[in-house]
C-alpha positions in Angstrom: 16.5 48.9 55.7 12.8 48.3 55.0 10.0 47.1 57.1 7.8 46.6 54.0 10.3 44.7 51.8 12.8 43.1 54.2 16.3 41.9 53.1 18.0 38.9 54.7 21.6 38.3 53.8 23.8 35.2 54.5 27.4 36.3 54.2 30.5 34.0 54.2 33.5 33.3 52.1 33.8 30.7 49.4 33.6 27.2 50.9 32.3 28.5 54.3 29.1 26.6 54.3 26.6 29.3 53.5 24.6 26.7 51.5 23.8 24.8 54.6 22.4 27.9 56.2 20.3 28.6 53.0 18.7 25.1 53.4 17.6 26.0 56.9 16.1 29.3 55.7 14.2 27.7 52.9 12.7 25.3 55.4 11.7 28.3 57.6 10.2 30.1 54.6 8.1 27.0 53.8 6.9 26.6 57.4 5.9 30.3 57.6 4.3 30.4 54.1 6.8 33.0 52.9 7.6 33.6 49.2 11.2 34.9 49.1 13.1 36.4 46.1 16.5 34.6 46.0 19.7 36.1 44.7 23.2 34.7 44.8 26.3 36.8 45.4 28.2 35.2 42.5 25.8 36.9 40.1 27.5 40.2 41.0 30.9 39.1 39.8 32.3 41.4 37.1 33.8 38.6 34.9 33.1 35.2 33.5 35.6 32.5 34.4 37.8 33.0 31.2 37.7 36.7 31.7 38.7 36.3 35.4 41.6 34.0 34.4 42.8 36.7 32.0 42.5 39.4 34.7 44.5 37.2 37.2 47.3 36.7 34.6 47.3 40.5 33.9 47.5 41.4 37.6 50.3 38.9 38.2 52.3 40.4 35.4 51.8 43.8 37.0 52.8 42.6 40.5 49.2 42.8 41.8 46.6 40.4 43.2 43.0 40.1 42.2 40.4 37.8 43.8 36.7 37.1 44.0 36.8 38.6 47.5 37.6 42.2 46.4 35.9 45.1 44.5 38.0 44.7 41.4 36.2 41.4 40.6 32.8 42.3 42.1 30.3 45.1 41.4 29.5 46.4 44.9 27.6 49.3 43.4 25.2 47.0 41.6 24.8 44.8 44.8 24.0 47.8 46.9 21.5 49.0 44.4 19.9 45.6 44.3 19.3 45.6 48.1 18.2 49.3 48.0 15.8 48.8 45.2 14.2 45.8 46.7 13.9 47.5 50.1 12.1 50.5 48.5 10.0 48.7 45.8 10.1 45.0 46.4 11.5 44.6 42.8 14.8 44.0 41.1 16.8 41.8 38.8 18.7 38.5 39.2 20.9 36.2 37.2 22.9 33.1 38.0 26.6 32.3 37.7 27.0 28.8 36.4 29.8 27.0 38.3 29.6 23.5 37.0 28.5 21.6 33.9 25.5 20.3 35.7 24.4 23.9 36.3 25.3 25.1 32.8 23.8 22.3 30.6 20.1 23.3 31.2 20.9 26.8 30.0 22.9 25.5 27.0 25.9 27.4 28.3 29.4 26.5 29.6 30.6 26.7 33.2 31.9 30.0 34.4 29.3 32.1 32.6 26.2 34.1 33.6 22.6 33.6 32.7 20.9 36.7 31.3 19.5 39.2 33.8 15.8 38.9 34.3 13.2 40.5 36.7 12.7 39.0 40.2 9.4 37.3 40.7 6.6 39.7 41.6 4.8 39.9 45.0 7.5 38.3 47.1 7.6 38.8 50.9 11.3 39.4 51.3 14.7 39.2 49.6 17.1 36.4 50.5 20.8 36.8 49.5 23.6 34.2 49.9 27.1 35.1 49.0 30.4 36.8 49.8 29.4 40.4 50.4 26.1 40.7 52.2 27.7 42.9 54.8 30.5 44.6 52.9 31.3 48.3 53.5 33.8 50.4 51.6 34.4 54.1 51.4 32.2 54.2 48.3 29.5 51.6 49.2 27.6 50.4 52.3 25.8 47.2 51.4 25.2 46.3 55.1 23.1 49.3 55.7 20.3 47.9 53.4 20.1 44.5 55.2 17.5 43.9 57.9 18.9 40.5 59.1 22.6 39.8 58.5 23.9 36.3 59.2 27.6 35.3 59.1 28.7 31.8 58.4 32.3 31.5 59.6 34.2 28.2 60.0 37.6 28.6 61.6 40.0 29.4 58.8 41.7 26.0 58.5 38.3 24.3 58.1 37.3 27.0 55.6 40.3 26.1 53.5 39.6 22.4 53.7 36.1 22.9 52.5 37.2 25.1 49.7 40.0 22.7 48.6 37.8 19.7 48.5 34.9 21.4 46.9 36.9 23.1 44.2 38.9 20.0 43.3 36.0 17.5 43.4 33.1 19.6 42.1 34.7 22.4 40.0 37.6 20.6 38.4 40.4 22.8 39.8 43.8 21.3 40.7 45.0 21.3 44.3 47.9 23.7 43.3 45.4 26.1 41.7 43.3 26.2 44.9 46.3 26.8 47.1 47.4 29.6 44.8 43.9 31.1 45.0 44.0 31.0 48.8 47.4 32.9 48.8 46.3 35.4 46.2 43.0 36.1 48.0 44.4 36.8 51.4 44.7 40.6 51.2 41.1 40.9 49.9 39.9 38.4 52.5 41.3 40.5 55.3 40.0 43.8 53.9 36.6 42.8 52.6 35.4 39.5 54.1 36.4 39.4 57.8 35.2 42.9 58.7 31.6 41.8 57.8 31.4 39.5 60.8 31.6 42.4 63.2 28.5 43.8 61.6 26.3 40.7 61.6 23.3 40.1 63.9 24.4 36.5 64.3 27.5 34.5 63.5 27.6 30.7 63.2 31.2 29.6 63.5 32.0 25.9 63.0 34.9 24.6 65.1 36.0 21.0 64.3 37.0 18.7 67.2 39.5 16.8 64.9 42.9 17.8 63.8 42.9 20.3 61.0 46.5 21.5 61.5 47.4 21.1 57.8 44.3 21.9 55.8 46.1 21.3 52.5 46.7 17.7 53.3 43.1 16.9 54.3 41.3 14.1 52.4 37.9 14.8 53.9 35.8 17.6 55.4 35.2 17.1 59.2 31.5 16.2 59.6 29.1 18.2 61.7 29.2 15.5 64.3 32.9 16.2 64.5 32.3 19.9 65.3 30.8 22.4 67.6 28.9 25.5 66.4 29.8 28.7 68.2 26.8 31.1 67.8 27.4 34.8 68.7 24.5 37.3 68.9 25.0 41.1 68.5 22.3 43.7 69.3 19.6 41.2 69.8 17.6 41.5 73.0 15.0 38.8 72.6 17.1 35.7 72.4 15.7 33.1 74.9 18.9 31.4 76.0 17.2 29.1 78.6 14.8 27.8 75.9 17.7 27.2 73.5 19.7 25.3 76.2 16.6 23.2 76.9 15.9 22.4 73.2 19.5 21.8 72.1 20.9 19.0 74.2 24.6 19.3 74.9 24.7 23.1 74.3 26.2 25.5 76.8 26.7 29.3 77.3 30.3 30.3 76.7 29.9 34.1 77.2 27.2 36.6 77.7 26.2 36.7 74.1 27.4 33.3 72.9 26.0 29.7 72.9 27.9 26.6 71.8 25.9 23.8 70.1 26.9 20.3 69.0 27.5 20.4 65.3 24.8 17.8 64.6 22.2 20.2 65.9 23.2 23.1 63.7 20.2 22.9 61.5 17.8 22.7 64.4 19.6 25.6 66.2 19.2 27.7 63.0 15.5 27.0 62.8 14.9 27.7 66.5 16.8 31.0 66.4 15.9 32.3 62.9 12.2 31.4 62.7 11.1 34.0 65.3 13.3 36.7 63.7 11.9 36.0 60.2 8.4 36.2 61.6 9.2 39.6 63.1 10.4 40.8 59.7 7.2 39.4 58.1 5.1 41.4 60.6 7.0 44.6 59.6 9.1 44.8 62.8 12.7 45.6 62.9 15.2 43.1 64.4 16.3 44.1 67.9 
């Protein structure tokens, strides 16, 4: 961790809604006049999409599983070094994984490939990461130890599958069968490398729908925020003003000593109210506590 060059990480599995959280943080950065270096977790994949497809076929022939959740498909050493280097020097490198044709065309590339590595912008105030592994820990690597503010975005698993299914079929051109196969193939890595991160986070935002999601693979639409509650859990934070949050977030309530439940439509406002003071602390060189 670094007081001089703070690192903020949003961690959550594919389709979890980390992008919504990123929008809230970008608004906070603008309000506080912060220039943040931005990196995406997908840029630390080991393989392009065709290469990953080949590795999946090879693993299947060998009776193994490989997924984007695990270390075989991601370079945890490079991710840890990226956080460590930024914390020490405020510098580093970034690239982008191009998911769709809309993303790829400006680079004159095809989807499923990487842009070249290039230096992060100079003179930034903090590093902002969004991806799968911001809090991952393995026997060889401890990415979480380099993060000053770690946020988990965790819809209940059926909702997570619905979001992934609809996103991957409508935006990324995958078949429903391919997405379902991906969910099954990824489960071991999901349990080993994704879920443990949410016990290390400072804050978790878990979206719980109030409509039936019993069979996520038959869903035709993602439940809206207004059809959800957001369960917000705090860990190791002593300065959260619960009475203020209850007053500002109409319809919210305390469900346990460290948890507040907020109507889904107020998720963005809740994030701004909670995060802005914490980001300000980091900007002033103070550790989160």
